[in-house]
Structures are given as C-alpha cells and as structure tokens.
ROZATI-314995 format. One record per residue (C-alpha): x, y, z. Coordinates in pm, 1 decimal, padded with zeros to 6 digits, always signed. Example, Ala and Ser with C-alpha at 12.3 -4.5 7.8 and 13.67 -1.06 7.14 Angstrom:
<r X="+01230.0" Y="-00450.0" Z="+00780.0"/>
<r X="+01367.0" Y="-00106.0" Z="+00714.0"/>
//
This chain:
<r X="+10693.3" Y="+11983.3" Z="+13911.7"/>
<r X="+10746.8" Y="+11963.9" Z="+13534.6"/>
<r X="+10584.9" Y="+11714.2" Z="+13301.7"/>
<r X="+10753.0" Y="+11485.6" Z="+13047.9"/>
<r X="+10967.9" Y="+11640.8" Z="+12779.5"/>
<r X="+10759.6" Y="+11703.1" Z="+12464.4"/>
<r X="+10831.0" Y="+11465.8" Z="+12178.4"/>
<r X="+10834.9" Y="+11771.6" Z="+11953.3"/>
<r X="+10854.7" Y="+12139.7" Z="+12034.4"/>
<r X="+10870.5" Y="+12441.3" Z="+11805.1"/>
<r X="+10950.1" Y="+12776.6" Z="+11962.1"/>
<r X="+10900.4" Y="+13086.1" Z="+11746.6"/>
<r X="+11001.7" Y="+12904.5" Z="+11428.0"/>
<r X="+11008.2" Y="+13090.0" Z="+11096.4"/>
<r X="+11109.5" Y="+12928.4" Z="+10768.4"/>
<r X="+11042.5" Y="+12937.5" Z="+10397.2"/>
<r X="+11188.0" Y="+12911.3" Z="+10049.2"/>
<r X="+11462.7" Y="+13129.5" Z="+09897.1"/>
<r X="+11394.0" Y="+13434.1" Z="+10110.4"/>
<r X="+11014.9" Y="+13394.0" Z="+10108.5"/>
<r X="+10890.9" Y="+13344.1" Z="+10466.3"/>
<r X="+10611.0" Y="+13085.5" Z="+10488.0"/>
<r X="+10604.3" Y="+13003.1" Z="+10859.6"/>
<r X="+10581.6" Y="+13303.8" Z="+11092.0"/>
<r X="+10714.2" Y="+13239.5" Z="+11443.4"/>
<r X="+10518.2" Y="+12918.6" Z="+11494.9"/>
<r X="+10518.8" Y="+12763.4" Z="+11841.3"/>
<r X="+10367.4" Y="+12424.7" Z="+11922.8"/>
<r X="+10434.3" Y="+12111.5" Z="+12120.9"/>
<r X="+10338.4" Y="+11746.4" Z="+12079.8"/>
<r X="+10342.2" Y="+11551.7" Z="+12404.1"/>
<r X="+10473.0" Y="+11192.1" Z="+12417.4"/>
<r X="+10217.7" Y="+10931.9" Z="+12312.6"/>
<r X="+09973.1" Y="+11182.3" Z="+12167.2"/>
<r X="+09858.4" Y="+11257.9" Z="+11814.1"/>
<r X="+09820.6" Y="+11616.6" Z="+11696.4"/>
<r X="+09648.1" Y="+11701.2" Z="+11368.0"/>
<r X="+09765.9" Y="+12008.9" Z="+11180.2"/>
<r X="+09482.8" Y="+12130.9" Z="+10958.9"/>
<r X="+09444.5" Y="+12406.3" Z="+10703.1"/>
<r X="+09384.0" Y="+12484.8" Z="+10338.7"/>
<r X="+09647.2" Y="+12436.0" Z="+10068.6"/>
<r X="+09930.3" Y="+12685.6" Z="+10069.4"/>
<r X="+09909.1" Y="+12771.5" Z="+10438.7"/>
<r X="+10245.6" Y="+12620.6" Z="+10533.1"/>
<r X="+10154.8" Y="+12275.3" Z="+10666.8"/>
<r X="+10401.5" Y="+12077.9" Z="+10453.7"/>
<r X="+10658.1" Y="+12352.9" Z="+10503.6"/>
<r X="+10632.8" Y="+12296.0" Z="+10878.1"/>
<r X="+10708.6" Y="+11923.7" Z="+10848.2"/>
<r X="+10999.5" Y="+11986.6" Z="+10611.1"/>
<r X="+11133.4" Y="+12243.4" Z="+10855.4"/>
<r X="+11117.2" Y="+11996.3" Z="+11143.6"/>
<r X="+11300.9" Y="+11736.5" Z="+10933.2"/>
<r X="+11575.3" Y="+11979.8" Z="+10834.6"/>
<r X="+11493.2" Y="+11997.3" Z="+10464.2"/>
<r X="+11431.3" Y="+12370.3" Z="+10503.6"/>
<r X="+11646.9" Y="+12607.7" Z="+10710.9"/>
<r X="+11508.9" Y="+12774.3" Z="+11021.4"/>
<r X="+11526.3" Y="+13150.5" Z="+10976.8"/>
<r X="+11437.0" Y="+13204.9" Z="+11341.1"/>
<r X="+11338.6" Y="+12997.9" Z="+11641.6"/>
<r X="+11420.3" Y="+12654.9" Z="+11778.6"/>
<r X="+11308.4" Y="+12296.4" Z="+11711.4"/>
<r X="+11362.4" Y="+12020.8" Z="+11965.8"/>
<r X="+11287.9" Y="+11648.8" Z="+11932.6"/>
<r X="+11258.2" Y="+11460.5" Z="+12259.0"/>
<r X="+11451.8" Y="+11735.5" Z="+12431.8"/>
<r X="+11734.8" Y="+11729.8" Z="+12174.7"/>
<r X="+11799.8" Y="+12057.4" Z="+11993.3"/>
<r X="+11729.8" Y="+11970.0" Z="+11628.1"/>
<r X="+11736.0" Y="+12327.0" Z="+11494.6"/>
<r X="+12053.6" Y="+12279.7" Z="+11289.5"/>
<r X="+12036.8" Y="+11906.5" Z="+11230.9"/>
<r X="+12029.4" Y="+11761.1" Z="+10881.2"/>
<r X="+11749.3" Y="+11523.5" Z="+10777.3"/>
<r X="+11940.7" Y="+11200.4" Z="+10845.3"/>
<r X="+12039.6" Y="+11334.4" Z="+11186.9"/>
<r X="+11678.0" Y="+11417.8" Z="+11270.4"/>
<r X="+11582.7" Y="+11063.9" Z="+11164.4"/>
<r X="+11839.5" Y="+10927.7" Z="+11408.7"/>
<r X="+11649.5" Y="+11105.6" Z="+11685.2"/>
<r X="+11368.9" Y="+10852.8" Z="+11624.7"/>
<r X="+11166.5" Y="+11047.9" Z="+11368.1"/>
<r X="+10996.3" Y="+10883.6" Z="+11067.6"/>
<r X="+10853.8" Y="+11104.2" Z="+10791.6"/>
<r X="+10601.8" Y="+11011.8" Z="+10522.1"/>
<r X="+10611.6" Y="+11302.0" Z="+10278.2"/>
<r X="+10325.6" Y="+11413.5" Z="+10055.1"/>
<r X="+10542.6" Y="+11364.9" Z="+09746.1"/>
<r X="+10545.9" Y="+10986.9" Z="+09806.4"/>
<r X="+10924.4" Y="+10935.4" Z="+09803.0"/>
<r X="+10908.7" Y="+10563.5" Z="+09731.7"/>
<r X="+11163.2" Y="+10388.4" Z="+09515.5"/>
<r X="+10941.9" Y="+10264.3" Z="+09229.3"/>
<r X="+11200.3" Y="+10029.2" Z="+09079.7"/>
<r X="+11260.3" Y="+09854.3" Z="+09411.8"/>
<r X="+11040.3" Y="+09582.6" Z="+09554.3"/>
<r X="+10792.5" Y="+09634.0" Z="+09836.4"/>
<r X="+11030.7" Y="+09446.4" Z="+10063.0"/>
<r X="+11326.7" Y="+09666.3" Z="+09971.5"/>
<r X="+11122.7" Y="+09983.0" Z="+10028.6"/>
<r X="+11014.7" Y="+09855.6" Z="+10369.4"/>
<r X="+11365.6" Y="+09759.4" Z="+10481.8"/>
<r X="+11524.3" Y="+10094.7" Z="+10396.6"/>
<r X="+11470.2" Y="+10239.8" Z="+10741.7"/>
<r X="+11586.3" Y="+09934.3" Z="+10934.2"/>
<r X="+11924.1" Y="+09939.1" Z="+11108.6"/>
<r X="+11966.2" Y="+09563.8" Z="+11048.9"/>
<r X="+11825.8" Y="+09323.6" Z="+10790.8"/>
<r X="+11753.3" Y="+09058.1" Z="+11054.6"/>
<r X="+11482.5" Y="+09280.7" Z="+11203.7"/>
<r X="+11267.0" Y="+09255.9" Z="+10893.5"/>
<r X="+11063.6" Y="+08941.5" Z="+10963.5"/>
<r X="+10976.0" Y="+09040.5" Z="+11319.6"/>
<r X="+10863.2" Y="+09388.4" Z="+11226.6"/>
<r X="+10686.4" Y="+09287.0" Z="+10908.3"/>
<r X="+10465.6" Y="+09051.5" Z="+11110.1"/>
<r X="+10280.9" Y="+09356.8" Z="+11244.8"/>
<r X="+10268.5" Y="+09524.8" Z="+10904.5"/>
<r X="+10115.5" Y="+09213.0" Z="+10750.7"/>
<r X="+09834.3" Y="+09232.8" Z="+11005.3"/>
<r X="+09775.2" Y="+09604.2" Z="+10945.2"/>
<r X="+09816.2" Y="+09592.0" Z="+10565.4"/>
<r X="+09751.1" Y="+09232.5" Z="+10451.9"/>
<r X="+09766.9" Y="+09342.0" Z="+10087.2"/>
<r X="+10148.5" Y="+09327.4" Z="+10116.2"/>
<r X="+10171.8" Y="+08979.8" Z="+10271.5"/>
<r X="+10219.4" Y="+08787.4" Z="+09947.9"/>
<r X="+10352.1" Y="+09066.8" Z="+09727.0"/>
<r X="+10688.1" Y="+09155.0" Z="+09879.5"/>
<r X="+10870.6" Y="+09103.0" Z="+09548.6"/>
<r X="+10639.5" Y="+09332.8" Z="+09352.5"/>
<r X="+10789.1" Y="+09665.6" Z="+09242.8"/>
<r X="+10651.0" Y="+09962.0" Z="+09438.1"/>
<r X="+10595.0" Y="+10156.0" Z="+09116.1"/>
<r X="+10328.4" Y="+09907.7" Z="+09003.7"/>
<r X="+10108.2" Y="+09964.6" Z="+09309.2"/>
<r X="+09788.8" Y="+10167.8" Z="+09299.7"/>
<r X="+09783.0" Y="+10514.6" Z="+09454.4"/>
<r X="+09618.2" Y="+10386.7" Z="+09770.8"/>
<r X="+09861.1" Y="+10099.2" Z="+09802.4"/>
<r X="+10154.4" Y="+10337.5" Z="+09766.9"/>
<r X="+10018.6" Y="+10552.5" Z="+10049.9"/>
<r X="+09981.3" Y="+10242.2" Z="+10266.1"/>
<r X="+10338.7" Y="+10141.6" Z="+10180.1"/>
<r X="+10463.1" Y="+10486.9" Z="+10284.2"/>
<r X="+10293.8" Y="+10454.5" Z="+10622.0"/>
<r X="+10407.3" Y="+10093.6" Z="+10659.7"/>
<r X="+10767.7" Y="+10195.0" Z="+10592.0"/>
<r X="+10745.5" Y="+10455.7" Z="+10866.3"/>
<r X="+10598.8" Y="+10205.0" Z="+11111.4"/>
<r X="+10871.5" Y="+09951.5" Z="+11029.6"/>
<r X="+11119.9" Y="+10195.3" Z="+11182.2"/>
<r X="+10939.2" Y="+10179.8" Z="+11519.2"/>
<r X="+10974.9" Y="+10559.1" Z="+11548.9"/>
<r X="+10929.0" Y="+10766.0" Z="+11858.3"/>
<r X="+10773.3" Y="+11039.3" Z="+11644.2"/>
<r X="+10585.5" Y="+10984.6" Z="+11318.3"/>
<r X="+10525.3" Y="+11277.0" Z="+11079.7"/>
<r X="+10258.2" Y="+11219.3" Z="+10814.4"/>
<r X="+10179.2" Y="+11461.4" Z="+10532.1"/>
<r X="+09836.4" Y="+11433.5" Z="+10363.2"/>
<r X="+09830.6" Y="+11053.7" Z="+10360.0"/>
<r X="+09456.6" Y="+11039.2" Z="+10280.6"/>
<r X="+09465.1" Y="+11271.8" Z="+09980.6"/>
<r X="+09280.7" Y="+11123.4" Z="+09682.8"/>
<r X="+09209.1" Y="+10791.0" Z="+09851.1"/>
<r X="+08887.1" Y="+10591.6" Z="+09856.1"/>
<r X="+08706.1" Y="+10555.7" Z="+10190.1"/>
<r X="+08805.7" Y="+10192.5" Z="+10246.7"/>
<r X="+09177.0" Y="+10278.5" Z="+10224.6"/>
<r X="+09131.6" Y="+10580.1" Z="+10452.0"/>
<r X="+08956.7" Y="+10357.5" Z="+10706.3"/>
<r X="+09242.8" Y="+10105.0" Z="+10699.7"/>
<r X="+09501.6" Y="+10379.6" Z="+10747.1"/>
<r X="+09305.8" Y="+10511.5" Z="+11043.9"/>
<r X="+09292.5" Y="+10166.4" Z="+11202.4"/>
<r X="+09665.3" Y="+10121.4" Z="+11150.0"/>
<r X="+09751.9" Y="+10453.9" Z="+11314.3"/>
<r X="+09521.3" Y="+10390.4" Z="+11607.5"/>
<r X="+09673.7" Y="+10043.2" Z="+11655.2"/>
<r X="+10024.0" Y="+10190.7" Z="+11647.6"/>
<r X="+09936.8" Y="+10440.9" Z="+11917.1"/>
<r X="+09761.0" Y="+10187.8" Z="+12138.1"/>
<r X="+10027.0" Y="+09917.0" Z="+12108.7"/>
<r X="+10347.2" Y="+10120.2" Z="+12088.6"/>
<r X="+10258.4" Y="+10463.7" Z="+12222.9"/>
<r X="+10398.0" Y="+10628.9" Z="+11910.8"/>
<r X="+10373.6" Y="+11007.1" Z="+11902.6"/>
<r X="+10230.5" Y="+11153.4" Z="+11580.8"/>
<r X="+10197.4" Y="+11486.0" Z="+11404.5"/>
<r X="+09968.9" Y="+11449.6" Z="+11104.0"/>
<r X="+09906.5" Y="+11712.8" Z="+10837.9"/>
<r X="+09559.9" Y="+11669.7" Z="+10689.4"/>
<r X="+09277.0" Y="+11829.8" Z="+10495.7"/>
<r X="+09043.0" Y="+11540.4" Z="+10570.9"/>
<r X="+08893.3" Y="+11682.0" Z="+10890.3"/>
<r X="+08687.9" Y="+11376.3" Z="+10983.6"/>
<r X="+08988.8" Y="+11144.0" Z="+10953.6"/>
<r X="+09212.0" Y="+11381.1" Z="+11148.6"/>
<r X="+08968.4" Y="+11420.9" Z="+11437.4"/>
<r X="+08912.5" Y="+11045.0" Z="+11454.0"/>
<r X="+09287.1" Y="+10974.8" Z="+11491.2"/>
<r X="+09410.3" Y="+11279.3" Z="+11683.6"/>
<r X="+09387.6" Y="+11392.7" Z="+12046.2"/>
<r X="+09433.2" Y="+11759.8" Z="+11962.7"/>
<r X="+09406.9" Y="+11976.1" Z="+11654.4"/>
<r X="+09581.3" Y="+12290.8" Z="+11535.5"/>
<r X="+09469.4" Y="+12513.3" Z="+11248.0"/>
<r X="+09740.7" Y="+12678.1" Z="+11040.4"/>
<r X="+09651.9" Y="+12982.9" Z="+10833.4"/>
<r X="+09896.6" Y="+13205.1" Z="+10645.5"/>
<r X="+10187.6" Y="+13044.5" Z="+10828.1"/>
<r X="+10053.5" Y="+13096.5" Z="+11180.6"/>
<r X="+09856.1" Y="+12886.4" Z="+11429.9"/>
<r X="+09511.6" Y="+13048.2" Z="+11457.0"/>
<r X="+09316.5" Y="+12786.1" Z="+11652.4"/>
<r X="+09375.4" Y="+12482.5" Z="+11872.2"/>
<r X="+09155.7" Y="+12245.1" Z="+12066.7"/>
<r X="+09051.6" Y="+11899.1" Z="+12178.4"/>
<r X="+08983.4" Y="+11675.9" Z="+11877.0"/>
<r X="+08705.7" Y="+11500.7" Z="+12067.8"/>
<r X="+08515.2" Y="+11817.8" Z="+12157.3"/>
<r X="+08167.7" Y="+11840.7" Z="+11997.0"/>
<r X="+08240.4" Y="+12190.8" Z="+11868.4"/>
<r X="+08577.8" Y="+12101.1" Z="+11712.7"/>
<r X="+08459.3" Y="+12023.6" Z="+11361.2"/>
<r X="+08250.9" Y="+12341.7" Z="+11346.4"/>
<r X="+08543.1" Y="+12559.9" Z="+11450.6"/>
<r X="+08773.3" Y="+12397.5" Z="+11197.8"/>
<r X="+08526.5" Y="+12422.9" Z="+10909.4"/>
<r X="+08477.4" Y="+12792.4" Z="+10984.5"/>
<r X="+08850.9" Y="+12850.2" Z="+10951.7"/>
<r X="+08872.7" Y="+12649.5" Z="+10630.0"/>
<r X="+08593.0" Y="+12852.3" Z="+10469.4"/>
<r X="+08774.9" Y="+13184.1" Z="+10504.6"/>
//
C-alpha cells in the first residue's frame, strides 16, 4: 500500500548556470504537511535548488514533481499555479508599491484580501495600520516579514523559503518562527526552507538535509538530540 503523493519530489536532478553544473543528481522528497530544512554553507547549491524547482533554472537531468504533477519543464508562473509560493533570498518586493499592493499580488481575486489579511495581521501586527506605506521604506526585518506574509496570503500547498532569517535580529527571527509554526498547525502547509541558521531550522522543521557541493550528504530527524552536532560537523568542513 503506497503513502500519500509527496508535495515535492526531485529525482536525480542536475542544474546550474550557463553550462556550469551546481546540483549533481539530487533526489529528495517533502511529504505533505511536513517541513524540511535544507542546510549548508554558502555556495553549496541551496538557492540553486529552489530556483530549479520554480523553473527559473533549466533541469539538465532528472525530474521534478509537485503534488504528483510533472513540473520538470514548467515555467515559474506555471509552477506557482500548482500551489507553490516562493520567497526568494533576493527579496523581490516592489519597493514603490504599498504593503497592501505587495500582499495582494498573489491573490486570484481582490475580494479575498480582507479575509486573508486577518490572519496576517495576527501573525505580523506591524502591518495592521501601515498598509499604505511603501514597501521600500520598511526595515530589513520588516521586508523579510512582508515576503513571508505575501507567501502566506496565497494559501499555498507548498511554501519555499530562502534564507529568510539572514541578518535579522533575534526578535524578528522568533516572530517568523511562530508564524511558520502557526501556518503548519492551522493549515497543514508543506514547507521547504533553505537556512544557515541551524537553531531556527531545527525548531521549525521535521527533517533536515545537508547539501554540500551540490549533493545531499546527510539527512535526519530535526528533533533528534544528535542532529545539531551532525549538522555543525558538516558545516565546519
């Protein structure tokens, strides 16, 4: 008897930039309702993996499926239609648009805004009275929260997050962690998070993967007592 179809599956996927291979036949799966943390040092291919899933980079080999749908050749907007929300490391906000306009970009209909923003206002109260403020005037931490909030507004089946805690103060990191945990508990959203903040990743995730030189070199239960030691050992080398 087979289990549920993985929310995300990579089978022998290789990809890179202009002939330079960064990912080397990576295989992984993220089961529905779970959170997997992808860890590793800079330059190991973590962001490349997310861009490959989203269709921003071509797959040189292998197959990507989202919820059982073959997404190997899909373009980014087609992957998004499969229920995937992506918060990129480059912070692709629209600085000249208001907070409200940034949040509504992923909505299929304008009349969904008030209902969905009610949850966001609870998770990120800083935005409650500032919807007309331009996104470009927000602090770095507020922009990261807005990125995550925009993804959550879409009510995705799969949320991809790339280094959302980078450069943030502990209080903002704590709020982001609470928001992600709430989203999983209340909506069962599946997540793949790329992180260098090991403590944050293990607090949010069910499982972890370590990526080194474009290949998965370790995997385990995020709640295991030995997890942090194994990960730190890999990050030292």
